[in-house]
C-alpha positions as CSV (number, residue, x, y, z in Angstrom):
1,M,-82.4,125.8,-166.9
2,A,-80.9,125.1,-163.5
3,V,-82.0,126.8,-160.3
4,I,-79.1,127.7,-158.0
5,V,-79.7,128.8,-154.4
6,K,-77.1,131.2,-153.1
7,Y,-76.7,132.5,-149.5
8,V,-75.2,136.0,-149.3
9,V,-73.6,137.3,-146.2
10,E,-74.1,141.1,-146.1
11,R,-72.8,143.7,-143.6
12,N,-73.9,147.3,-143.6
13,G,-75.3,147.0,-147.1
14,E,-72.0,145.5,-148.5
15,E,-71.9,141.9,-149.8
16,K,-69.1,140.1,-148.0
17,M,-69.3,136.5,-149.3
18,T,-71.6,134.1,-151.2
19,F,-72.2,130.5,-150.2
20,T,-74.1,127.6,-151.6
21,S,-75.1,126.2,-148.1
22,K,-76.9,128.0,-145.4
23,A,-74.7,126.4,-142.7
24,E,-71.5,127.8,-144.3
25,A,-73.2,131.3,-144.6
26,D,-74.3,131.2,-140.9
27,A,-70.8,130.1,-139.8
28,Y,-69.2,132.9,-141.7
29,D,-71.7,135.4,-140.4
30,K,-71.0,134.2,-136.8
31,M,-67.2,134.6,-137.5
32,L,-67.8,138.2,-138.6
33,D,-69.8,138.9,-135.4
34,M,-66.8,137.6,-133.4
35,A,-64.4,139.8,-135.3
36,D,-66.6,142.8,-134.7
37,E,-66.6,142.1,-130.9
38,L,-62.9,141.5,-130.9
39,F,-62.3,144.8,-132.8
40,E,-64.1,146.7,-130.1
41,L,-62.2,144.8,-127.4
42,L,-58.9,145.6,-129.1
43,G,-59.9,149.2,-129.5
44,N,-60.6,149.5,-125.8
45,S,-57.1,148.2,-125.0
46,E,-55.2,151.2,-126.5
47,I,-52.4,148.7,-127.4
48,I,-53.1,148.7,-131.1
49,T,-53.9,152.2,-132.3
50,D,-53.8,151.5,-136.0
51,E,-57.4,150.6,-137.1
52,G,-56.1,148.5,-140.0
53,Q,-54.0,146.3,-137.8
54,Q,-56.8,146.2,-135.2
55,E,-59.2,144.9,-138.0
56,E,-56.6,142.4,-139.3
57,L,-55.9,141.0,-135.8
58,S,-59.6,140.7,-134.9
59,M,-60.3,138.8,-138.1
60,F,-57.3,136.5,-137.5
61,L,-58.4,135.8,-134.0
62,A,-62.0,135.1,-135.1
63,K,-60.9,132.8,-137.9
64,N,-58.7,130.9,-135.4
65,K,-61.3,130.8,-132.7
66,D,-60.6,127.2,-131.6
67,E,-56.8,127.8,-131.2
68,V,-57.6,131.0,-129.2
69,L,-59.9,129.0,-126.9
70,Y,-57.2,126.3,-126.4
71,A,-54.7,129.0,-125.5
72,L,-57.1,130.6,-123.0
73,G,-57.9,127.2,-121.5
74,A,-61.5,127.5,-122.3
75,K,-61.4,124.4,-124.5
76,R,-59.3,121.3,-124.5
77,K,-57.4,120.2,-127.6
78,P,-58.7,116.9,-129.0
79,A,-56.4,113.9,-128.3
80,P,-54.2,113.1,-131.3
81,K,-55.5,110.1,-133.2
82,K,-53.3,107.1,-133.3
83,P,-52.5,105.8,-136.8
84,K,-54.1,102.5,-137.7
85,V,-51.6,99.7,-137.8
86,E,-52.4,96.9,-140.3
87,A,-51.3,93.4,-139.5
88,V,-48.5,92.2,-141.7
89,P,-48.6,88.4,-142.4
90,D,-45.7,86.4,-141.2
91,A,-43.2,85.1,-143.8
92,E,-44.2,81.5,-142.9
93,E,-47.9,82.2,-143.4
94,S,-47.3,83.7,-146.9
95,D,-45.1,80.7,-147.9
96,A,-47.8,78.3,-146.8
97,A,-50.3,79.9,-149.2
């Protein structure tokens, strides 16, 4: 018999998601905390009056936290990685072999 450890993220008595690693569960819980805070912020703005849209937008922004921080200038985008270029042997070198 195998023993399987599961980490369950629960909100208001409702199971939201199950994970096999504590780190993933903590990250998801943190994302839900951000979404809750964003939901309140959007509610205070009176721009979005539909609660369903407000919830969807707050979840979207929380899931895309890094891009939001880049847009706000609070975080810099990482420099693009340059592709590795492999040396190609000269035709003369391959003929000599």
